[in-house]
matplotlib code that plots the C-alpha trace (Angstrom):
import matplotlib.pyplot as plt

x = [-32.8, -31.6, -32.6, -34.5, -32.4, -29.1, -27.3, -27.4, -24.3, -23.0, -19.8, -18.6, -15.6, -14.7, -11.1, -9.3, -5.6, -4.0, -4.3, -0.7, -1.5, -4.5, -2.5, 0.4, -2.2, -3.9, -0.5, 0.3, -3.2, -2.7, 0.7, -0.7, -3.6, -1.3, 0.8, -2.5, -3.5, 0.0, 0.2, -3.4, -4.4, -1.0, 0.8, 3.8, 4.6, 5.5, 9.1, 12.2, 11.0, 7.2, 4.9, 2.2, -1.2, -2.8, 0.0, -0.7, -4.5, -4.0, -1.8, -4.4, -7.2, -5.0, -4.5, -8.2, -9.1, -6.5, -8.1, -11.5, -10.4, -8.1, -8.0, -10.7, -11.0, -14.3, -14.2, -17.6, -18.9, -22.2, -24.1, -22.3, -18.7, -16.1, -15.4, -12.6, -13.5, -11.2, -12.2, -15.4, -16.4, -16.2, -14.2, -11.5, -13.2, -11.9, -14.5, -14.0, -17.1, -18.2, -17.3, -13.7, -13.0, -11.0, -9.9, -8.9, -7.3, -6.6, -2.9, -0.3, 1.9, 4.6, 3.2, 6.5, 8.7, 6.3, 4.6, 6.4, 3.5, -0.2, -2.8, -3.0, 0.3, 2.0, 4.2, 6.4, 4.9, 2.1, 0.4, -1.6, -2.5, -5.3, -4.8, -5.3, -3.6, -2.1, -0.5, -3.4, -5.7, -7.1, -5.1, -7.7, -7.0, -8.8, -8.8, -6.2, -4.1, -3.4, -4.7, -4.4, -7.2, -6.2, -8.6, -8.6, -10.9, -9.4, -10.9, -14.4, -13.8, -12.3, -15.4, -17.7, -15.7, -15.4, -19.2, -19.6, -17.1, -18.8, -22.3, -23.3, -25.7, -24.1, -26.0, -26.3, -24.4, -21.2, -20.4, -16.9, -15.3, -11.8, -11.5, -11.1, -12.6, -15.4]
y = [1.9, -0.1, 0.7, -2.3, -1.6, -2.2, -5.3, -8.3, -8.6, -12.2, -11.6, -8.8, -8.7, -5.9, -5.7, -3.2, -2.4, -4.1, -2.5, -1.4, 1.1, 2.3, 2.7, 4.6, 6.9, 7.5, 8.3, 10.8, 12.4, 12.7, 14.3, 16.9, 17.6, 18.0, 20.5, 22.4, 22.4, 23.3, 26.2, 27.6, 26.8, 26.7, 29.3, 26.9, 25.8, 22.2, 21.2, 23.1, 24.6, 24.5, 24.7, 27.4, 26.1, 26.5, 24.0, 21.6, 21.9, 21.3, 18.3, 16.9, 17.3, 15.7, 12.6, 12.3, 12.6, 10.0, 7.6, 8.2, 7.7, 4.7, 2.7, 0.1, -2.1, -3.5, -6.1, -6.8, -9.1, -8.3, -9.1, -6.4, -7.0, -6.7, -3.6, -2.7, 0.3, 2.0, 4.0, 4.8, 7.4, 5.4, 8.0, 5.6, 3.0, 0.6, -1.3, -4.1, -4.8, -8.4, -8.3, -7.2, -10.2, -13.0, -15.4, -15.4, -17.6, -17.5, -16.8, -16.1, -13.2, -11.3, -7.7, -6.0, -7.7, -7.7, -4.4, -2.5, -2.9, -2.7, -0.4, 0.7, -0.6, -1.2, -4.1, -5.7, -6.1, -3.6, -5.8, -3.7, -4.7, -3.5, -4.8, -4.0, -6.8, -10.3, -12.0, -13.9, -12.6, -13.3, -12.8, -11.2, -11.0, -8.5, -7.6, -4.9, -5.9, -8.1, -7.2, -8.8, -8.2, -8.8, -11.1, -13.1, -15.7, -15.8, -19.2, -17.9, -14.6, -16.5, -18.9, -15.8, -14.2, -17.4, -17.8, -14.2, -14.9, -18.2, -16.7, -19.4, -18.4, -17.6, -19.1, -17.2, -14.1, -14.2, -11.3, -12.2, -10.4, -11.5, -12.3, -9.1, -6.8, -4.4]
z = [-0.3, -3.2, -6.8, -8.3, -11.5, -9.7, -10.7, -8.3, -6.3, -6.3, -4.2, -2.0, 0.2, 2.5, 3.6, 5.9, 6.1, 8.9, 12.4, 12.3, 9.6, 11.6, 14.7, 12.8, 11.3, 14.7, 16.3, 13.5, 13.9, 17.7, 17.3, 14.9, 17.2, 20.1, 18.1, 17.5, 21.1, 22.4, 20.0, 20.3, 23.8, 25.8, 23.5, 23.5, 19.9, 19.7, 18.5, 17.8, 14.5, 14.8, 11.9, 12.1, 13.3, 9.8, 8.4, 11.2, 10.5, 6.8, 7.4, 9.9, 7.4, 4.6, 6.7, 7.8, 4.0, 3.2, 5.7, 4.3, 0.8, 0.9, 4.1, 3.0, -0.1, -1.3, -4.2, -5.7, -8.4, -9.9, -13.1, -15.0, -13.9, -11.2, -9.0, -6.7, -4.5, -2.0, 1.0, 3.0, 0.4, -2.8, -4.7, -5.9, -8.0, -10.7, -12.7, -15.4, -17.5, -18.0, -21.6, -20.8, -18.7, -20.1, -17.4, -13.7, -11.1, -7.5, -6.7, -4.0, -4.8, -3.0, -2.3, -1.2, -3.8, -6.7, -6.2, -3.4, -0.9, -0.6, -2.1, -5.7, -7.1, -10.5, -11.2, -13.9, -17.3, -16.6, -14.0, -11.6, -8.1, -5.9, -2.4, 1.3, 3.2, 2.9, -0.1, -1.6, -4.5, -7.8, -11.1, -13.5, -17.1, -19.1, -22.8, -21.9, -19.0, -16.0, -12.6, -9.1, -6.7, -3.2, -1.3, 1.9, 0.1, -3.4, -4.4, -3.7, -5.5, -8.6, -8.6, -8.8, -11.6, -13.6, -13.4, -14.6, -17.5, -18.5, -18.2, -15.7, -13.0, -9.6, -6.8, -3.6, -2.4, -0.4, 2.0, 2.7, 5.7, 6.9, 10.7, 12.7, 10.1, 10.7]

ax = plt.figure().add_subplot(projection="3d")
ax.plot(x, y, z, "-o")
ax.set_aspect("equal")
plt.show()
């Protein structure tokens, strides 16, 4: 149930990493699980130099935790500021308060070249990038740094942030989900 004192959300976009990353992680988890089953049920260690079952279990738990903590990005604009939150558990969260925001603009960038990929990344000149997929986003300038927030609908996100910076009312709420996302 929502708390009546929670700030009104004006824009929210949920992005998932591309299916390739999910498939890669799923294959890795299946391989680790097979190693466990092979060693514990069939008493045949998997591979030339098999890891002990406890190590396989620890690795499996690590990768499941990684999935829960980082494989989704939620960007939210509310009355108090802008939030970028990773994962299904909401443990990795970045927040910029309204008074910290200076300006923003929709932009196209090169994730691999400029930041070395997707996720939580650091680029030249101290620019940070929080992304999950694609090459579009919003360049956000705060009182301390420049940040790129990955977005599949950067013009809409930039408009919501601009309205917040300018103090103009934001009409409606946008629940932006790119095609194929859950």
